[in-house]
Steps between C-alpha positions, in 0.01 A plus 500: 500500500741791465594720790256766613604864527681592822284694744674752725331615819618799703439581865570142602632528853658208683172450690304493176745254343474281811121504460535384137744226599257383770212487250712305252613253766140452612420402142784246502752708307842509664648850481831563672728797464470823307573340162388167366274277298214285625223301342187301557259315271700587188522873572849636567558852632822695538532778759753764597438714806707813568440598864698823468318622188174339620434337163391151409527343156282199428494305176330180398763308304296187422140384517265248341380603154142548621587774752562838337751762611206735546346262755826438682599867513152592622532250784844635589364856511210387718736322739728802533193715569404275793813601691476867592 
């Protein structure tokens, strides 16, 4: 599958980013650092966190053909919403 559109989230403080990292690690996805790529079960996600600007970019760069970008991006939005 082609890459999904990059999602940019604002108001992402260090504490909020740490919450997202913790959730990802609990799901078995290894996230380290402010920039990187990680994957699990055929889904690969790229991230770039700017702690000064308090922005986070997330993009699914690969996934199985049967999982749509709409589904993946919806799950990303839901996850970000779980970390106030």
